[in-house]
Backbone atoms as SQL, in Angstrom:
CREATE TABLE atoms (id INTEGER PRIMARY KEY, chain TEXT, resi INTEGER, resn TEXT, atom TEXT, x REAL, y REAL, z REAL);
INSERT INTO atoms VALUES
  (1, 'A', 1, 'MET', 'N', 5.022, 13.323, -25.841),
  (2, 'A', 1, 'MET', 'CA', 4.604, 11.964, -25.585),
  (3, 'A', 1, 'MET', 'C', 3.209, 11.713, -26.146),
  (4, 'A', 2, 'ALA', 'N', 2.969, 10.502, -26.530),
  (5, 'A', 2, 'ALA', 'CA', 1.675, 10.140, -27.092),
  (6, 'A', 2, 'ALA', 'C', 0.606, 10.184, -26.008),
  (7, 'A', 3, 'GLU', 'N', -0.588, 10.560, -26.401),
  (8, 'A', 3, 'GLU', 'CA', -1.705, 10.540, -25.480),
  (9, 'A', 3, 'GLU', 'C', -2.297, 9.146, -25.457),
  (10, 'A', 4, 'LEU', 'N', -2.803, 8.753, -24.291),
  (11, 'A', 4, 'LEU', 'CA', -3.277, 7.389, -24.083),
  (12, 'A', 4, 'LEU', 'C', -4.743, 7.360, -23.688),
  (13, 'A', 5, 'THR', 'N', -5.443, 6.338, -24.124),
  (14, 'A', 5, 'THR', 'CA', -6.787, 6.097, -23.607),
  (15, 'A', 5, 'THR', 'C', -6.634, 5.526, -22.204),
  (16, 'A', 6, 'ILE', 'N', -7.701, 5.472, -21.451),
  (17, 'A', 6, 'ILE', 'CA', -7.623, 4.940, -20.097),
  (18, 'A', 6, 'ILE', 'C', -7.213, 3.465, -20.116),
  (19, 'A', 7, 'GLY', 'N', -7.690, 2.729, -21.114),
  (20, 'A', 7, 'GLY', 'CA', -7.318, 1.322, -21.229),
  (21, 'A', 7, 'GLY', 'C', -5.833, 1.141, -21.492),
  (22, 'A', 8, 'ARG', 'N', -5.319, 1.966, -22.370),
  (23, 'A', 8, 'ARG', 'CA', -3.888, 1.887, -22.706),
  (24, 'A', 8, 'ARG', 'C', -3.035, 2.327, -21.507),
  (25, 'A', 9, 'LEU', 'N', -3.468, 3.375, -20.829),
  (26, 'A', 9, 'LEU', 'CA', -2.768, 3.834, -19.632),
  (27, 'A', 9, 'LEU', 'C', -2.716, 2.724, -18.588),
  (28, 'A', 10, 'ALA', 'N', -3.851, 2.099, -18.345),
  (29, 'A', 10, 'ALA', 'CA', -3.904, 1.020, -17.360),
  (30, 'A', 10, 'ALA', 'C', -2.973, -0.126, -17.756),
  (31, 'A', 11, 'ALA', 'N', -2.999, -0.510, -19.022),
  (32, 'A', 11, 'ALA', 'CA', -2.162, -1.617, -19.490),
  (33, 'A', 11, 'ALA', 'C', -0.674, -1.277, -19.330),
  (34, 'A', 12, 'GLU', 'N', -0.287, -0.083, -19.708),
  (35, 'A', 12, 'GLU', 'CA', 1.126, 0.298, -19.627),
  (36, 'A', 12, 'GLU', 'C', 1.599, 0.453, -18.186),
  (37, 'A', 13, 'ALA', 'N', 0.689, 0.826, -17.290),
  (38, 'A', 13, 'ALA', 'CA', 1.046, 0.998, -15.881),
  (39, 'A', 13, 'ALA', 'C', 0.919, -0.304, -15.096),
  (40, 'A', 14, 'GLY', 'N', 0.303, -1.328, -15.699),
  (41, 'A', 14, 'GLY', 'CA', 0.163, -2.616, -15.022),
  (42, 'A', 14, 'GLY', 'C', -0.950, -2.651, -13.992),
  (43, 'A', 15, 'VAL', 'N', -2.006, -1.876, -14.231),
  (44, 'A', 15, 'VAL', 'CA', -3.162, -1.864, -13.341),
  (45, 'A', 15, 'VAL', 'C', -4.414, -2.049, -14.187),
  (46, 'A', 16, 'ASN', 'N', -5.566, -2.082, -13.533),
  (47, 'A', 16, 'ASN', 'CA', -6.791, -2.146, -14.336),
  (48, 'A', 16, 'ASN', 'C', -7.435, -0.758, -14.411),
  (49, 'A', 17, 'VAL', 'N', -8.371, -0.629, -15.287),
  (50, 'A', 17, 'VAL', 'CA', -9.028, 0.654, -15.544),
  (51, 'A', 17, 'VAL', 'C', -9.687, 1.195, -14.272),
  (52, 'A', 18, 'GLU', 'N', -10.272, 0.323, -13.483),
  (53, 'A', 18, 'GLU', 'CA', -10.939, 0.772, -12.254),
  (54, 'A', 18, 'GLU', 'C', -9.944, 1.372, -11.266),
  (55, 'A', 19, 'THR', 'N', -8.711, 0.912, -11.306),
  (56, 'A', 19, 'THR', 'CA', -7.680, 1.503, -10.443),
  (57, 'A', 19, 'THR', 'C', -7.448, 2.957, -10.827),
  (58, 'A', 20, 'ILE', 'N', -7.368, 3.215, -12.113),
  (59, 'A', 20, 'ILE', 'CA', -7.189, 4.592, -12.593),
  (60, 'A', 20, 'ILE', 'C', -8.360, 5.452, -12.127),
  (61, 'A', 21, 'ARG', 'N', -9.559, 4.952, -12.300),
  (62, 'A', 21, 'ARG', 'CA', -10.750, 5.713, -11.902),
  (63, 'A', 21, 'ARG', 'C', -10.763, 5.963, -10.387),
  (64, 'A', 22, 'TYR', 'N', -10.340, 4.956, -9.627),
  (65, 'A', 22, 'TYR', 'CA', -10.284, 5.105, -8.174),
  (66, 'A', 22, 'TYR', 'C', -9.276, 6.181, -7.785),
  (67, 'A', 23, 'TYR', 'N', -8.115, 6.186, -8.407),
  (68, 'A', 23, 'TYR', 'CA', -7.110, 7.215, -8.136),
  (69, 'A', 23, 'TYR', 'C', -7.654, 8.608, -8.472),
  (70, 'A', 24, 'GLN', 'N', -8.453, 8.690, -9.505),
  (71, 'A', 24, 'GLN', 'CA', -9.062, 9.975, -9.861),
  (72, 'A', 24, 'GLN', 'C', -10.039, 10.413, -8.773),
  (73, 'A', 25, 'ARG', 'N', -10.854, 9.479, -8.315),
  (74, 'A', 25, 'ARG', 'CA', -11.819, 9.821, -7.254),
  (75, 'A', 25, 'ARG', 'C', -11.109, 10.247, -5.973),
  (76, 'A', 26, 'ARG', 'N', -9.956, 9.662, -5.717),
  (77, 'A', 26, 'ARG', 'CA', -9.178, 9.998, -4.510),
  (78, 'A', 26, 'ARG', 'C', -8.339, 11.263, -4.689),
  (79, 'A', 27, 'GLY', 'N', -8.335, 11.825, -5.889),
  (80, 'A', 27, 'GLY', 'CA', -7.602, 13.056, -6.140),
  (81, 'A', 27, 'GLY', 'C', -6.123, 12.863, -6.428),
  (82, 'A', 28, 'LEU', 'N', -5.715, 11.636, -6.688),
  (83, 'A', 28, 'LEU', 'CA', -4.312, 11.358, -6.979),
  (84, 'A', 28, 'LEU', 'C', -3.974, 11.588, -8.445),
  (85, 'A', 29, 'MET', 'N', -4.992, 11.592, -9.268),
  (86, 'A', 29, 'MET', 'CA', -4.827, 11.839, -10.703),
  (87, 'A', 29, 'MET', 'C', -5.979, 12.716, -11.159),
  (88, 'A', 30, 'THR', 'N', -5.704, 13.534, -12.167),
  (89, 'A', 30, 'THR', 'CA', -6.783, 14.339, -12.732),
  (90, 'A', 30, 'THR', 'C', -7.431, 13.573, -13.873),
  (91, 'A', 31, 'GLU', 'N', -8.691, 13.826, -14.051),
  (92, 'A', 31, 'GLU', 'CA', -9.425, 13.207, -15.151),
  (93, 'A', 31, 'GLU', 'C', -9.446, 14.195, -16.307),
  (94, 'A', 32, 'PRO', 'N', -8.894, 13.804, -17.441),
  (95, 'A', 32, 'PRO', 'CA', -8.897, 14.726, -18.586),
  (96, 'A', 32, 'PRO', 'C', -10.318, 15.019, -19.056),
  (97, 'A', 33, 'ASP', 'N', -10.478, 16.155, -19.685),
  (98, 'A', 33, 'ASP', 'CA', -11.772, 16.492, -20.268),
  (99, 'A', 33, 'ASP', 'C', -12.102, 15.485, -21.359),
  (100, 'A', 34, 'LYS', 'N', -13.392, 15.250, -21.516),
  (101, 'A', 34, 'LYS', 'CA', -13.838, 14.336, -22.571),
  (102, 'A', 34, 'LYS', 'C', -14.294, 15.168, -23.759),
  (103, 'A', 35, 'PRO', 'N', -13.605, 15.017, -24.887),
  (104, 'A', 35, 'PRO', 'CA', -14.024, 15.780, -26.065),
  (105, 'A', 35, 'PRO', 'C', -15.359, 15.262, -26.596),
  (106, 'A', 36, 'THR', 'N', -16.073, 16.106, -27.282),
  (107, 'A', 36, 'THR', 'CA', -17.332, 15.700, -27.884),
  (108, 'A', 36, 'THR', 'C', -17.077, 14.551, -28.849),
  (109, 'A', 37, 'ASN', 'N', -17.882, 13.512, -28.740),
  (110, 'A', 37, 'ASN', 'CA', -17.760, 12.336, -29.608),
  (111, 'A', 37, 'ASN', 'C', -16.356, 11.711, -29.567),
  (112, 'A', 38, 'GLY', 'N', -15.747, 11.707, -28.409),
  (113, 'A', 38, 'GLY', 'CA', -14.411, 11.127, -28.321),
  (114, 'A', 38, 'GLY', 'C', -14.143, 10.534, -26.952),
  (115, 'A', 39, 'GLN', 'N', -12.922, 10.034, -26.805),
  (116, 'A', 39, 'GLN', 'CA', -12.493, 9.450, -25.538),
  (117, 'A', 39, 'GLN', 'C', -11.528, 10.391, -24.834),
  (118, 'A', 40, 'ARG', 'N', -11.533, 10.305, -23.520),
  (119, 'A', 40, 'ARG', 'CA', -10.549, 11.059, -22.756),
  (120, 'A', 40, 'ARG', 'C', -9.156, 10.567, -23.142),
  (121, 'A', 41, 'ARG', 'N', -8.216, 11.466, -23.151),
  (122, 'A', 41, 'ARG', 'CA', -6.829, 11.118, -23.481),
  (123, 'A', 41, 'ARG', 'C', -5.924, 11.576, -22.341),
  (124, 'A', 42, 'TYR', 'N', -5.091, 10.665, -21.901),
  (125, 'A', 42, 'TYR', 'CA', -4.151, 10.933, -20.820),
  (126, 'A', 42, 'TYR', 'C', -2.770, 11.197, -21.395),
  (127, 'A', 43, 'ALA', 'N', -2.058, 12.124, -20.788),
  (128, 'A', 43, 'ALA', 'CA', -0.686, 12.408, -21.214),
  (129, 'A', 43, 'ALA', 'C', 0.181, 11.188, -20.905),
  (130, 'A', 44, 'GLY', 'N', 1.225, 11.018, -21.654),
  (131, 'A', 44, 'GLY', 'CA', 2.119, 9.878, -21.470),
  (132, 'A', 44, 'GLY', 'C', 2.743, 9.807, -20.089),
  (133, 'A', 45, 'ASP', 'N', 2.921, 10.968, -19.421),
  (134, 'A', 45, 'ASP', 'CA', 3.527, 10.946, -18.088),
  (135, 'A', 45, 'ASP', 'C', 2.573, 10.420, -17.017),
  (136, 'A', 46, 'ALA', 'N', 1.317, 10.182, -17.379),
  (137, 'A', 46, 'ALA', 'CA', 0.366, 9.598, -16.426),
  (138, 'A', 46, 'ALA', 'C', 0.798, 8.184, -16.045),
  (139, 'A', 47, 'VAL', 'N', 1.475, 7.486, -16.955),
  (140, 'A', 47, 'VAL', 'CA', 1.979, 6.136, -16.648),
  (141, 'A', 47, 'VAL', 'C', 2.958, 6.216, -15.484),
  (142, 'A', 48, 'ARG', 'N', 3.844, 7.194, -15.535),
  (143, 'A', 48, 'ARG', 'CA', 4.827, 7.370, -14.466),
  (144, 'A', 48, 'ARG', 'C', 4.144, 7.646, -13.128),
  (145, 'A', 49, 'ARG', 'N', 3.093, 8.437, -13.160),
  (146, 'A', 49, 'ARG', 'CA', 2.380, 8.765, -11.923),
  (147, 'A', 49, 'ARG', 'C', 1.713, 7.522, -11.340),
  (148, 'A', 50, 'VAL', 'N', 1.050, 6.730, -12.172),
  (149, 'A', 50, 'VAL', 'CA', 0.399, 5.510, -11.681),
  (150, 'A', 50, 'VAL', 'C', 1.440, 4.558, -11.111),
  (151, 'A', 51, 'ARG', 'N', 2.547, 4.397, -11.791),
  (152, 'A', 51, 'ARG', 'CA', 3.618, 3.518, -11.295),
  (153, 'A', 51, 'ARG', 'C', 4.168, 4.030, -9.965),
  (154, 'A', 52, 'PHE', 'N', 4.312, 5.344, -9.839),
  (155, 'A', 52, 'PHE', 'CA', 4.760, 5.932, -8.575),
  (156, 'A', 52, 'PHE', 'C', 3.792, 5.555, -7.455),
  (157, 'A', 53, 'ILE', 'N', 2.506, 5.710, -7.695),
  (158, 'A', 53, 'ILE', 'CA', 1.489, 5.405, -6.689),
  (159, 'A', 53, 'ILE', 'C', 1.579, 3.939, -6.285),
  (160, 'A', 54, 'LYS', 'N', 1.674, 3.057, -7.252),
  (161, 'A', 54, 'LYS', 'CA', 1.742, 1.621, -6.960),
  (162, 'A', 54, 'LYS', 'C', 3.007, 1.281, -6.177),
  (163, 'A', 55, 'ARG', 'N', 4.135, 1.842, -6.555),
  (164, 'A', 55, 'ARG', 'CA', 5.398, 1.563, -5.843),
  (165, 'A', 55, 'ARG', 'C', 5.342, 2.085, -4.415),
  (166, 'A', 56, 'ALA', 'N', 4.744, 3.246, -4.231),
  (167, 'A', 56, 'ALA', 'CA', 4.617, 3.803, -2.878),
  (168, 'A', 56, 'ALA', 'C', 3.708, 2.919, -2.021),
  (169, 'A', 57, 'GLN', 'N', 2.655, 2.368, -2.618),
  (170, 'A', 57, 'GLN', 'CA', 1.784, 1.458, -1.886),
  (171, 'A', 57, 'GLN', 'C', 2.554, 0.213, -1.454),
  (172, 'A', 58, 'VAL', 'N', 3.388, -0.307, -2.329),
  (173, 'A', 58, 'VAL', 'CA', 4.185, -1.491, -1.998),
  (174, 'A', 58, 'VAL', 'C', 5.094, -1.203, -0.798),
  (175, 'A', 59, 'LEU', 'N', 5.560, 0.036, -0.684),
  (176, 'A', 59, 'LEU', 'CA', 6.411, 0.419, 0.441),
  (177, 'A', 59, 'LEU', 'C', 5.614, 0.692, 1.718),
  (178, 'A', 60, 'GLY', 'N', 4.294, 0.576, 1.634),
  (179, 'A', 60, 'GLY', 'CA', 3.467, 0.710, 2.819),
  (180, 'A', 60, 'GLY', 'C', 2.796, 2.053, 2.999),
  (181, 'A', 61, 'PHE', 'N', 2.956, 2.956, 2.037),
  (182, 'A', 61, 'PHE', 'CA', 2.302, 4.247, 2.144),
  (183, 'A', 61, 'PHE', 'C', 0.821, 4.103, 1.820),
  (184, 'A', 62, 'THR', 'N', -0.016, 4.792, 2.581),
  (185, 'A', 62, 'THR', 'CA', -1.448, 4.810, 2.291),
  (186, 'A', 62, 'THR', 'C', -1.694, 5.761, 1.123),
  (187, 'A', 63, 'LEU', 'N', -2.875, 5.694, 0.541),
  (188, 'A', 63, 'LEU', 'CA', -3.193, 6.612, -0.558),
  (189, 'A', 63, 'LEU', 'C', -3.194, 8.060, -0.076),
  (190, 'A', 64, 'GLU', 'N', -3.610, 8.287, 1.152),
  (191, 'A', 64, 'GLU', 'CA', -3.567, 9.646, 1.697),
  (192, 'A', 64, 'GLU', 'C', -2.119, 10.128, 1.798),
  (193, 'A', 65, 'GLU', 'N', -1.241, 9.265, 2.291),
  (194, 'A', 65, 'GLU', 'CA', 0.179, 9.628, 2.387),
  (195, 'A', 65, 'GLU', 'C', 0.789, 9.842, 1.001),
  (196, 'A', 66, 'ILE', 'N', 0.364, 9.039, 0.054),
  (197, 'A', 66, 'ILE', 'CA', 0.867, 9.181, -1.316),
  (198, 'A', 66, 'ILE', 'C', 0.439, 10.530, -1.886),
  (199, 'A', 67, 'GLY', 'N', -0.785, 10.941, -1.590),
  (200, 'A', 67, 'GLY', 'CA', -1.222, 12.266, -2.013),
  (201, 'A', 67, 'GLY', 'C', -0.297, 13.346, -1.460),
  (202, 'A', 68, 'GLY', 'N', 0.098, 13.189, -0.200),
  (203, 'A', 68, 'GLY', 'CA', 1.039, 14.125, 0.400),
  (204, 'A', 68, 'GLY', 'C', 2.392, 14.089, -0.273),
  (205, 'A', 69, 'LEU', 'N', 2.853, 12.892, -0.619),
  (206, 'A', 69, 'LEU', 'CA', 4.131, 12.765, -1.320),
  (207, 'A', 69, 'LEU', 'C', 4.079, 13.455, -2.680),
  (208, 'A', 70, 'LEU', 'N', 2.974, 13.291, -3.372),
  (209, 'A', 70, 'LEU', 'CA', 2.839, 13.936, -4.679),
  (210, 'A', 70, 'LEU', 'C', 2.861, 15.457, -4.544),
  (211, 'A', 71, 'GLU', 'N', 2.226, 15.973, -3.505),
  (212, 'A', 71, 'GLU', 'CA', 2.253, 17.419, -3.267),
  (213, 'A', 71, 'GLU', 'C', 3.669, 17.883, -2.945),
  (214, 'A', 72, 'LEU', 'N', 4.382, 17.089, -2.142),
  (215, 'A', 72, 'LEU', 'CA', 5.760, 17.445, -1.800),
  (216, 'A', 72, 'LEU', 'C', 6.657, 17.411, -3.035),
  (217, 'A', 73, 'ASP', 'N', 6.396, 16.458, -3.927),
  (218, 'A', 73, 'ASP', 'CA', 7.188, 16.386, -5.157),
  (219, 'A', 73, 'ASP', 'C', 7.005, 17.655, -5.976),
  (220, 'A', 74, 'GLU', 'N', 5.769, 18.099, -6.083),
  (221, 'A', 74, 'GLU', 'CA', 5.490, 19.312, -6.850),
  (222, 'A', 74, 'GLU', 'C', 6.127, 20.542, -6.197),
  (223, 'A', 75, 'ALA', 'N', 6.280, 20.507, -4.867),
  (224, 'A', 75, 'ALA', 'CA', 6.882, 21.631, -4.144),
  (225, 'A', 75, 'ALA', 'C', 8.403, 21.487, -4.030),
  (226, 'A', 76, 'HIS', 'N', 8.945, 20.413, -4.556),
  (227, 'A', 76, 'HIS', 'CA', 10.385, 20.136, -4.469),
  (228, 'A', 76, 'HIS', 'C', 10.848, 20.166, -3.010),
  (229, 'A', 77, 'ALA', 'N', 10.115, 19.471, -2.147),
  (230, 'A', 77, 'ALA', 'CA', 10.368, 19.476, -0.709),
  (231, 'A', 77, 'ALA', 'C', 11.003, 18.154, -0.285),
  (232, 'A', 78, 'CYS', 'N', 12.257, 17.980, -0.605),
  (233, 'A', 78, 'CYS', 'CA', 12.949, 16.722, -0.339),
  (234, 'A', 78, 'CYS', 'C', 13.080, 16.438, 1.159),
  (235, 'A', 79, 'ALA', 'N', 13.341, 17.445, 1.955),
  (236, 'A', 79, 'ALA', 'CA', 13.516, 17.230, 3.394),
  (237, 'A', 79, 'ALA', 'C', 12.230, 16.698, 4.025),
  (238, 'A', 80, 'GLU', 'N', 11.103, 17.252, 3.647),
  (239, 'A', 80, 'GLU', 'CA', 9.826, 16.786, 4.183),
  (240, 'A', 80, 'GLU', 'C', 9.512, 15.375, 3.697),
  (241, 'A', 81, 'THR', 'N', 9.855, 15.099, 2.455),
  (242, 'A', 81, 'THR', 'CA', 9.639, 13.756, 1.914),
  (243, 'A', 81, 'THR', 'C', 10.484, 12.748, 2.685),
  (244, 'A', 82, 'ARG', 'N', 11.731, 13.116, 2.972),
  (245, 'A', 82, 'ARG', 'CA', 12.608, 12.230, 3.733),
  (246, 'A', 82, 'ARG', 'C', 12.025, 11.979, 5.119),
  (247, 'A', 83, 'GLU', 'N', 11.467, 13.005, 5.738),
  (248, 'A', 83, 'GLU', 'CA', 10.867, 12.867, 7.059),
  (249, 'A', 83, 'GLU', 'C', 9.694, 11.879, 7.027),
  (250, 'A', 84, 'LEU', 'N', 8.854, 11.980, 6.014),
  (251, 'A', 84, 'LEU', 'CA', 7.734, 11.032, 5.873),
  (252, 'A', 84, 'LEU', 'C', 8.239, 9.612, 5.680),
  (253, 'A', 85, 'ALA', 'N', 9.275, 9.446, 4.856),
  (254, 'A', 85, 'ALA', 'CA', 9.834, 8.117, 4.615),
  (255, 'A', 85, 'ALA', 'C', 10.461, 7.560, 5.893),
  (256, 'A', 86, 'ALA', 'N', 11.137, 8.398, 6.661),
  (257, 'A', 86, 'ALA', 'CA', 11.740, 7.949, 7.917),
  (258, 'A', 86, 'ALA', 'C', 10.652, 7.509, 8.898),
  (259, 'A', 87, 'HIS', 'N', 9.554, 8.265, 8.950),
  (260, 'A', 87, 'HIS', 'CA', 8.446, 7.878, 9.820),
  (261, 'A', 87, 'HIS', 'C', 7.845, 6.542, 9.376),
  (262, 'A', 88, 'LYS', 'N', 7.693, 6.369, 8.071),
  (263, 'A', 88, 'LYS', 'CA', 7.135, 5.118, 7.557),
  (264, 'A', 88, 'LYS', 'C', 8.039, 3.944, 7.949),
  (265, 'A', 89, 'LEU', 'N', 9.357, 4.158, 7.878),
  (266, 'A', 89, 'LEU', 'CA', 10.304, 3.109, 8.277),
  (267, 'A', 89, 'LEU', 'C', 10.145, 2.768, 9.753),
  (268, 'A', 90, 'GLU', 'N', 9.949, 3.764, 10.605),
  (269, 'A', 90, 'GLU', 'CA', 9.720, 3.517, 12.031),
  (270, 'A', 90, 'GLU', 'C', 8.465, 2.670, 12.240),
  (271, 'A', 91, 'VAL', 'N', 7.411, 2.975, 11.508),
  (272, 'A', 91, 'VAL', 'CA', 6.162, 2.220, 11.612),
  (273, 'A', 91, 'VAL', 'C', 6.395, 0.767, 11.200),
  (274, 'A', 92, 'ILE', 'N', 7.123, 0.570, 10.127),
  (275, 'A', 92, 'ILE', 'CA', 7.407, -0.789, 9.643),
  (276, 'A', 92, 'ILE', 'C', 8.240, -1.549, 10.668),
  (277, 'A', 93, 'GLU', 'N', 9.245, -0.898, 11.241),
  (278, 'A', 93, 'GLU', 'CA', 10.083, -1.538, 12.261),
  (279, 'A', 93, 'GLU', 'C', 9.241, -1.960, 13.461),
  (280, 'A', 94, 'SER', 'N', 8.304, -1.115, 13.861),
  (281, 'A', 94, 'SER', 'CA', 7.425, -1.443, 14.977),
  (282, 'A', 94, 'SER', 'C', 6.541, -2.645, 14.650),
  (283, 'A', 95, 'LYS', 'N', 6.011, -2.664, 13.435),
  (284, 'A', 95, 'LYS', 'CA', 5.179, -3.793, 13.020),
  (285, 'A', 95, 'LYS', 'C', 5.989, -5.081, 12.973),
  (286, 'A', 96, 'LEU', 'N', 7.230, -4.983, 12.513),
  (287, 'A', 96, 'LEU', 'CA', 8.097, -6.163, 12.491),
  (288, 'A', 96, 'LEU', 'C', 8.332, -6.698, 13.903),
  (289, 'A', 97, 'ALA', 'N', 8.562, -5.804, 14.849),
  (290, 'A', 97, 'ALA', 'CA', 8.764, -6.226, 16.236),
  (291, 'A', 97, 'ALA', 'C', 7.513, -6.930, 16.757),
  (292, 'A', 98, 'ASP', 'N', 6.344, -6.371, 16.446),
  (293, 'A', 98, 'ASP', 'CA', 5.089, -7.004, 16.858),
  (294, 'A', 98, 'ASP', 'C', 4.941, -8.380, 16.227),
  (295, 'A', 99, 'LEU', 'N', 5.252, -8.494, 14.941),
  (296, 'A', 99, 'LEU', 'CA', 5.145, -9.780, 14.256),
  (297, 'A', 99, 'LEU', 'C', 6.110, -10.810, 14.836),
  (298, 'A', 100, 'LYS', 'N', 7.314, -10.382, 15.192),
  (299, 'A', 100, 'LYS', 'CA', 8.278, -11.305, 15.804),
  (300, 'A', 100, 'LYS', 'C', 7.771, -11.808, 17.147),
  (301, 'A', 101, 'ALA', 'N', 7.172, -10.931, 17.931),
  (302, 'A', 101, 'ALA', 'CA', 6.606, -11.334, 19.217),
  (303, 'A', 101, 'ALA', 'C', 5.456, -12.313, 19.014),
  (304, 'A', 102, 'MET', 'N', 4.626, -12.061, 18.007),
  (305, 'A', 102, 'MET', 'CA', 3.515, -12.973, 17.710),
  (306, 'A', 102, 'MET', 'C', 4.049, -14.341, 17.285),
  (307, 'A', 103, 'ARG', 'N', 5.085, -14.336, 16.446),
  (308, 'A', 103, 'ARG', 'CA', 5.685, -15.593, 15.994),
  (309, 'A', 103, 'ARG', 'C', 6.238, -16.372, 17.180),
  (310, 'A', 104, 'LYS', 'N', 6.915, -15.688, 18.076),
  (311, 'A', 104, 'LYS', 'CA', 7.506, -16.343, 19.244),
  (312, 'A', 104, 'LYS', 'C', 6.420, -16.968, 20.125),
  (313, 'A', 105, 'ALA', 'N', 5.329, -16.223, 20.358),
  (314, 'A', 105, 'ALA', 'CA', 4.240, -16.722, 21.194),
  (315, 'A', 105, 'ALA', 'C', 3.567, -17.936, 20.558),
  (316, 'A', 106, 'LEU', 'N', 3.311, -17.872, 19.242),
  (317, 'A', 106, 'LEU', 'CA', 2.672, -19.011, 18.567),
  (318, 'A', 106, 'LEU', 'C', 3.591, -20.226, 18.537),
  (319, 'A', 107, 'ALA', 'N', 4.880, -19.999, 18.323),
  (320, 'A', 107, 'ALA', 'CA', 5.829, -21.108, 18.309),
  (321, 'A', 107, 'ALA', 'C', 5.872, -21.796, 19.670),
  (322, 'A', 108, 'ALA', 'N', 5.820, -21.017, 20.745),
  (323, 'A', 108, 'ALA', 'CA', 5.817, -21.590, 22.100),
  (324, 'A', 108, 'ALA', 'C', 4.556, -22.418, 22.327),
  (325, 'A', 109, 'LEU', 'N', 3.415, -21.916, 21.871),
  (326, 'A', 109, 'LEU', 'CA', 2.167, -22.671, 22.010),
  (327, 'A', 109, 'LEU', 'C', 2.211, -23.969, 21.212),
  (328, 'A', 110, 'LEU', 'N', 2.760, -23.911, 20.011),
  (329, 'A', 110, 'LEU', 'CA', 2.868, -25.122, 19.193),
  (330, 'A', 110, 'LEU', 'C', 3.798, -26.134, 19.848),
  (331, 'A', 111, 'ARG', 'N', 4.915, -25.663, 20.417),
  (332, 'A', 111, 'ARG', 'CA', 5.831, -26.584, 21.113),
  (333, 'A', 111, 'ARG', 'C', 5.134, -27.244, 22.289),
  (334, 'A', 112, 'GLU', 'N', 4.329, -26.468, 22.999),
  (335, 'A', 112, 'GLU', 'CA', 3.587, -27.017, 24.136),
  (336, 'A', 112, 'GLU', 'C', 2.623, -28.102, 23.670),
  (337, 'A', 113, 'CYS', 'N', 1.975, -27.887, 22.543),
  (338, 'A', 113, 'CYS', 'CA', 1.076, -28.904, 21.983),
  (339, 'A', 113, 'CYS', 'C', 1.861, -30.137, 21.547),
  (340, 'A', 114, 'ASP', 'N', 3.019, -29.901, 20.914),
  (341, 'A', 114, 'ASP', 'CA', 3.805, -31.000, 20.353),
  (342, 'A', 114, 'ASP', 'C', 4.419, -31.901, 21.417),
  (343, 'A', 115, 'THR', 'N', 4.624, -31.382, 22.628),
  (344, 'A', 115, 'THR', 'CA', 5.205, -32.221, 23.679),
  (345, 'A', 115, 'THR', 'C', 4.221, -33.269, 24.148),
  (346, 'A', 116, 'GLY', 'N', 2.949, -33.008, 23.946),
  (347, 'A', 116, 'GLY', 'CA', 1.929, -33.970, 24.341),
  (348, 'A', 116, 'GLY', 'C', 1.736, -34.042, 25.841),
  (349, 'A', 117, 'ALA', 'N', 2.362, -33.136, 26.567),
  (350, 'A', 117, 'ALA', 'CA', 2.282, -33.153, 28.022),
  (351, 'A', 117, 'ALA', 'C', 0.949, -32.616, 28.533),
  (352, 'A', 118, 'ALA', 'N', 0.256, -31.901, 27.679),
  (353, 'A', 118, 'ALA', 'CA', -0.998, -31.296, 28.115),
  (354, 'A', 118, 'ALA', 'C', -2.062, -32.358, 28.316),
  (355, 'A', 119, 'THR', 'N', -2.739, -32.246, 29.428),
  (356, 'A', 119, 'THR', 'CA', -3.861, -33.144, 29.667),
  (357, 'A', 119, 'THR', 'C', -5.108, -32.290, 29.769),
  (358, 'A', 120, 'GLY', 'N', -6.130, -32.720, 29.151),
  (359, 'A', 120, 'GLY', 'CA', -7.369, -31.960, 29.201),
  (360, 'A', 120, 'GLY', 'C', -7.445, -30.927, 28.091),
  (361, 'A', 121, 'ALA', 'N', -7.512, -29.674, 28.484),
  (362, 'A', 121, 'ALA', 'CA', -7.731, -28.586, 27.532),
  (363, 'A', 121, 'ALA', 'C', -6.534, -28.391, 26.605),
  (364, 'A', 122, 'CYS', 'N', -6.822, -28.046, 25.396),
  (365, 'A', 122, 'CYS', 'CA', -5.782, -27.737, 24.409),
  (366, 'A', 122, 'CYS', 'C', -5.019, -26.499, 24.891),
  (367, 'A', 123, 'PRO', 'N', -3.699, -26.539, 24.946),
  (368, 'A', 123, 'PRO', 'CA', -2.934, -25.393, 25.440),
  (369, 'A', 123, 'PRO', 'C', -3.135, -24.126, 24.623),
  (370, 'A', 124, 'ILE', 'N', -3.363, -24.276, 23.327),
  (371, 'A', 124, 'ILE', 'CA', -3.567, -23.096, 22.479),
  (372, 'A', 124, 'ILE', 'C', -4.902, -22.443, 22.834),
  (373, 'A', 125, 'ILE', 'N', -5.959, -23.239, 22.899),
  (374, 'A', 125, 'ILE', 'CA', -7.278, -22.714, 23.251),
  (375, 'A', 125, 'ILE', 'C', -7.245, -22.134, 24.659),
  (376, 'A', 126, 'HIS', 'N', -6.596, -22.841, 25.582),
  (377, 'A', 126, 'HIS', 'CA', -6.505, -22.381, 26.961),
  (378, 'A', 126, 'HIS', 'C', -5.784, -21.030, 27.046),
  (379, 'A', 127, 'ALA', 'N', -4.686, -20.880, 26.331),
  (380, 'A', 127, 'ALA', 'CA', -3.927, -19.623, 26.362),
  (381, 'A', 127, 'ALA', 'C', -4.730, -18.474, 25.759),
  (382, 'A', 128, 'LEU', 'N', -5.460, -18.745, 24.681),
  (383, 'A', 128, 'LEU', 'CA', -6.242, -17.690, 24.038),
  (384, 'A', 128, 'LEU', 'C', -7.459, -17.281, 24.870),
  (385, 'A', 129, 'ALA', 'N', -7.980, -18.221, 25.658),
  (386, 'A', 129, 'ALA', 'CA', -9.169, -17.949, 26.465),
  (387, 'A', 129, 'ALA', 'C', -8.832, -17.365, 27.823),
  (388, 'A', 130, 'ALA', 'N', -7.571, -17.420, 28.214),
  (389, 'A', 130, 'ALA', 'CA', -7.167, -16.956, 29.539),
  (390, 'A', 130, 'ALA', 'C', -7.353, -15.448, 29.674),
  (391, 'A', 131, 'ASP', 'N', -7.689, -15.032, 30.893),
  (392, 'A', 131, 'ASP', 'CA', -7.856, -13.605, 31.171),
  (393, 'A', 131, 'ASP', 'C', -6.541, -12.956, 31.426);
């Protein structure tokens, strides 16, 4: 595969150069040696790694968790990877339940406001200020 400059790597992976540098600082990517009077060159498979990191972030994995996934990939540890993904799904399900409860509570407050039955204090402010 062709070697890429950091700019070309970023463009092909759909990120900016600072993202690549940040991933390097976080230990998710290695920084190639800089030749004398030249630019660092990244292997073509670096694009795949950056895309993997971005896709994992979209699925809700933190950069620390992604680092763990990358280590598991290198160890060919599919069972452990599945366990991490199952845990992430549980976390997402819990967050969804919380969001649904928040939506229900806000919708009830809005309905209370819309009825116009409230006299005096705003029902939303009153509910938020209540002990």
